C-alpha positions as a Markdown table, in Angstrom:
| # | Residue | x | y | z |
|---|---|---|---|---|
| 1 | Met | 79.2 | 98.3 | 100.1 |
| 2 | Glu | 76.7 | 99.8 | 99.8 |
| 3 | Ile | 73.5 | 100.4 | 97.3 |
| 4 | Lys | 72.2 | 103.5 | 97.5 |
| 5 | Ile | 68.3 | 102.5 | 97.2 |
| 6 | His | 67.0 | 105.8 | 94.2 |
| 7 | Asp | 70.4 | 104.3 | 92.2 |
| 8 | Ile | 68.8 | 101.0 | 91.2 |
| 9 | Pro | 66.7 | 101.1 | 88.3 |
| 10 | Glu | 63.3 | 99.6 | 87.5 |
| 11 | Glu | 65.5 | 97.2 | 85.1 |
| 12 | Gly | 68.0 | 95.7 | 88.4 |
| 13 | Leu | 71.4 | 97.0 | 89.7 |
| 14 | Leu | 74.2 | 94.5 | 88.9 |
| 15 | Leu | 77.6 | 95.7 | 90.4 |
| 16 | Ser | 81.2 | 93.8 | 90.4 |
| 17 | Tyr | 83.2 | 94.9 | 93.2 |
| 18 | Glu | 86.2 | 93.6 | 95.6 |
| 19 | Glu | 86.0 | 93.7 | 99.3 |
| 20 | Asp | 89.5 | 93.9 | 101.2 |
| 21 | Pro | 89.3 | 91.4 | 103.6 |
| 22 | Lys | 91.4 | 93.3 | 105.8 |
| 23 | Asp | 88.4 | 94.9 | 107.0 |
| 24 | Trp | 86.6 | 92.1 | 108.5 |
| 25 | Asp | 87.3 | 90.4 | 112.5 |
| 26 | Leu | 87.9 | 86.5 | 111.1 |
| 27 | Ser | 90.5 | 85.8 | 114.2 |
| 28 | Glu | 88.2 | 83.5 | 115.2 |
| 29 | Ser | 86.6 | 81.4 | 111.5 |
| 30 | Gly | 90.0 | 79.2 | 111.7 |
| 31 | Phe | 91.3 | 80.6 | 107.8 |
| 32 | Thr | 93.0 | 83.9 | 106.6 |
| 33 | Ile | 91.9 | 85.1 | 103.0 |
| 34 | Lys | 94.3 | 85.8 | 100.8 |
| 35 | Gly | 93.8 | 88.5 | 98.5 |
| 36 | Pro | 90.6 | 90.8 | 98.0 |
| 37 | Val | 87.0 | 88.4 | 97.8 |
| 38 | Gln | 85.2 | 89.4 | 94.5 |
| 39 | Val | 81.2 | 89.7 | 94.8 |
| 40 | Arg | 78.5 | 90.2 | 91.3 |
| 41 | Val | 75.8 | 91.2 | 92.9 |
| 42 | Lys | 72.0 | 92.5 | 91.1 |
| 43 | Ala | 70.3 | 94.2 | 93.5 |
| 44 | Val | 66.0 | 95.0 | 92.7 |
| 45 | Lys | 63.8 | 97.0 | 93.7 |
| 46 | His | 59.9 | 95.6 | 95.0 |
| 47 | Asn | 57.7 | 98.4 | 96.0 |
| 48 | Gln | 60.0 | 101.2 | 96.1 |
| 49 | Glu | 61.3 | 100.5 | 99.6 |
| 50 | Glu | 61.8 | 96.6 | 100.1 |
| 51 | Val | 65.2 | 95.0 | 97.9 |
| 52 | Tyr | 66.4 | 92.0 | 96.8 |
| 53 | Val | 69.9 | 91.2 | 96.2 |
| 54 | Arg | 71.5 | 88.1 | 94.6 |
| 55 | Gly | 74.7 | 87.9 | 94.3 |
| 56 | Ala | 77.9 | 85.1 | 94.2 |
| 57 | Leu | 81.1 | 85.6 | 95.8 |
| 58 | Ser | 84.9 | 84.3 | 95.5 |
| 59 | Ala | 88.0 | 83.8 | 97.4 |
| 60 | Glu | 91.2 | 82.5 | 97.9 |
| 61 | Val | 90.9 | 80.8 | 101.9 |
| 62 | Ser | 94.1 | 79.7 | 103.4 |
| 63 | Ala | 93.7 | 77.2 | 106.4 |
| 64 | Glu | 95.6 | 74.2 | 108.8 |
| 65 | Cys | 94.3 | 70.6 | 108.2 |
| 66 | Ser | 91.8 | 69.7 | 110.5 |
| 67 | Arg | 94.5 | 66.2 | 111.1 |
| 68 | Cys | 97.4 | 66.9 | 110.3 |
| 69 | Leu | 97.7 | 70.5 | 110.7 |
| 70 | Lys | 99.2 | 71.5 | 107.2 |
| 71 | Pro | 99.0 | 75.1 | 105.8 |
| 72 | Leu | 96.3 | 74.5 | 103.1 |
| 73 | Ser | 94.9 | 77.0 | 100.6 |
| 74 | Ser | 91.6 | 76.4 | 98.4 |
| 75 | Arg | 89.4 | 78.5 | 96.6 |
| 76 | Val | 85.8 | 79.3 | 97.8 |
| 77 | Glu | 82.9 | 79.9 | 95.9 |
| 78 | Ala | 79.5 | 81.0 | 97.1 |
| 79 | Asp | 75.6 | 81.9 | 95.5 |
| 80 | Phe | 73.7 | 83.9 | 98.3 |
| 81 | His | 70.2 | 86.0 | 98.0 |
| 82 | Ala | 69.0 | 88.8 | 100.7 |
| 83 | Glu | 65.5 | 90.7 | 101.1 |
| 84 | Tyr | 66.4 | 94.2 | 102.4 |
| 85 | Val | 63.6 | 96.1 | 104.3 |
| 86 | Pro | 63.5 | 99.4 | 106.2 |
| 87 | Arg | 63.9 | 99.4 | 109.4 |
| 88 | Asn | 60.5 | 101.5 | 110.1 |
| 89 | Ala | 58.5 | 98.7 | 107.5 |
| 90 | Val | 57.6 | 96.6 | 110.8 |
| 91 | Pro | 55.5 | 97.1 | 113.4 |
| 92 | Thr | 58.0 | 97.5 | 117.0 |
| 93 | Glu | 55.0 | 98.9 | 119.5 |
| 94 | Gly | 53.2 | 95.6 | 121.4 |
| 95 | Glu | 53.7 | 91.9 | 120.2 |
| 96 | Arg | 53.8 | 90.0 | 117.1 |
| 97 | Glu | 54.0 | 86.9 | 116.2 |
| 98 | Leu | 57.5 | 86.3 | 113.6 |
| 99 | Leu | 56.2 | 84.2 | 110.2 |
| 100 | Glu | 59.1 | 82.4 | 108.7 |
| 101 | Glu | 59.4 | 84.6 | 106.1 |
| 102 | Asp | 60.2 | 87.9 | 108.7 |
| 103 | Leu | 63.3 | 85.3 | 109.2 |
| 104 | Asp | 64.9 | 85.6 | 105.9 |
| 105 | Leu | 64.6 | 89.7 | 106.4 |
| 106 | Leu | 67.4 | 91.9 | 106.8 |
| 107 | Phe | 66.7 | 96.5 | 107.8 |
| 108 | Tyr | 68.1 | 98.8 | 106.6 |
| 109 | Gly | 68.1 | 102.7 | 107.4 |
| 110 | Gly | 68.2 | 106.0 | 105.4 |
| 111 | Asp | 69.0 | 105.2 | 102.0 |
| 112 | Thr | 71.6 | 102.7 | 101.0 |
| 113 | Ile | 71.8 | 98.9 | 101.9 |
| 114 | Asp | 75.2 | 97.9 | 103.6 |
| 115 | Ile | 75.7 | 94.4 | 102.2 |
| 116 | Ser | 79.5 | 94.1 | 103.2 |
| 117 | Gly | 78.8 | 91.7 | 106.8 |
| 118 | Glu | 76.0 | 89.5 | 104.8 |
| 119 | Val | 79.0 | 88.7 | 102.6 |
| 120 | Glu | 81.1 | 88.2 | 105.2 |
| 121 | Gly | 78.3 | 85.7 | 106.5 |
| 122 | Gln | 78.0 | 84.0 | 103.7 |
| 123 | Leu | 81.9 | 83.7 | 103.0 |
| 124 | Ile | 82.4 | 82.4 | 106.4 |
| 125 | Leu | 79.8 | 80.1 | 106.0 |
| 126 | Ala | 81.1 | 78.5 | 102.3 |
| 127 | Thr | 84.3 | 77.9 | 104.5 |
| 128 | Pro | 84.4 | 74.3 | 105.2 |
| 129 | Met | 84.3 | 74.1 | 109.1 |
| 130 | Arg | 87.0 | 71.3 | 108.9 |
| 131 | Pro | 89.7 | 71.5 | 106.4 |
| 132 | Leu | 91.2 | 68.1 | 105.0 |
| 133 | Cys | 94.8 | 69.0 | 102.8 |
| 134 | Ser | 93.3 | 65.5 | 101.6 |
| 135 | Glu | 90.4 | 62.7 | 102.3 |
| 136 | Glu | 92.5 | 59.9 | 103.1 |
| 137 | Cys | 95.1 | 62.6 | 105.6 |
| 138 | Arg | 95.3 | 59.8 | 108.5 |
| 139 | Gly | 96.4 | 63.1 | 110.5 |
| 140 | Leu | 98.8 | 62.5 | 113.8 |
| 141 | Cys | 99.7 | 60.0 | 116.1 |
| 142 | Pro | 97.8 | 60.5 | 119.2 |
| 143 | Gln | 100.7 | 59.8 | 121.4 |
| 144 | Cys | 103.8 | 61.3 | 119.5 |
| 145 | Gly | 102.6 | 63.6 | 117.1 |
| 146 | Gln | 104.5 | 61.6 | 114.0 |
| 147 | Asp | 102.3 | 62.8 | 111.1 |
| 148 | Leu | 101.6 | 59.2 | 109.8 |
| 149 | Asn | 100.4 | 60.8 | 105.7 |
| 150 | Leu | 105.0 | 60.8 | 105.9 |
| 151 | Lys | 105.4 | 57.6 | 108.3 |
| 152 | Glu | 103.8 | 54.6 | 110.9 |
| 153 | Cys | 105.0 | 55.5 | 114.4 |
| 154 | Asn | 105.4 | 52.5 | 116.6 |
| 155 | Cys | 103.0 | 53.5 | 119.4 |
| 156 | Val | 100.5 | 51.5 | 121.3 |
| 157 | Gln | 96.7 | 52.5 | 119.6 |
| 158 | Glu | 94.6 | 51.4 | 121.2 |
| 159 | Ile | 94.8 | 53.2 | 124.8 |
| 160 | Pro | 92.5 | 50.8 | 127.2 |
| 161 | Asp | 89.8 | 54.3 | 129.4 |
| 162 | Pro | 90.5 | 53.3 | 132.4 |
| 163 | Arg | 87.1 | 54.2 | 133.3 |
| 164 | Trp | 86.2 | 51.0 | 131.7 |
| 165 | Ala | 88.4 | 49.1 | 133.3 |
| 166 | Glu | 85.7 | 47.9 | 136.4 |
| 167 | Leu | 83.1 | 46.8 | 133.5 |
| 168 | Lys | 86.1 | 45.0 | 130.9 |
| 169 | Lys | 86.7 | 42.6 | 133.8 |
| 170 | Leu | 83.4 | 42.2 | 134.7 |
| 171 | Thr | 82.9 | 41.1 | 131.3 |
| 172 | Glu | 86.3 | 39.0 | 131.2 |
| 173 | Lys | 85.3 | 36.2 | 134.2 |
| 174 | Lys | 82.1 | 36.4 | 132.3 |
| 175 | Ser | 83.6 | 35.0 | 128.8 |
| 176 | Ser | 86.4 | 33.1 | 130.5 |
| 177 | Pro | 85.9 | 29.0 | 130.4 |
| 178 | Lys | 85.0 | 27.6 | 133.9 |
């Protein structure tokens, strides 16, 4: 979505639109977006060139439970804000110390601002890193792969790590009665 700087009135510009997730490459994120992403944005100009954008997004996403691998879907919502300044507003000659407030700036060239990248980034940040079908999900047995939510398996749950075998022998010798 592009916002033309000269279209932003003094009181700000309100926009409501839908982003097509097919335009984004989310293959590495571990989730897919089901349907369009709803976006609401208010853009306000400062000093005729700086633009402050505040918005909210909402989307239906699907993923796999990180414990049992069952498919799940959920609604993701996020609020975001960004400050855009023209690329030529920052001096490029010589060294310059970056201040903390400089790290939050986004840059634009020409007379339009493309907020699609910011919306996509905020959507990715709003999705859980390890989605769960439920907090009580017990996952899969690491030995046989049985879904422990459906039934128990007969596997030995504690397999000793062979790297610690010699240390275990030492502690058993010290704790055994003489």
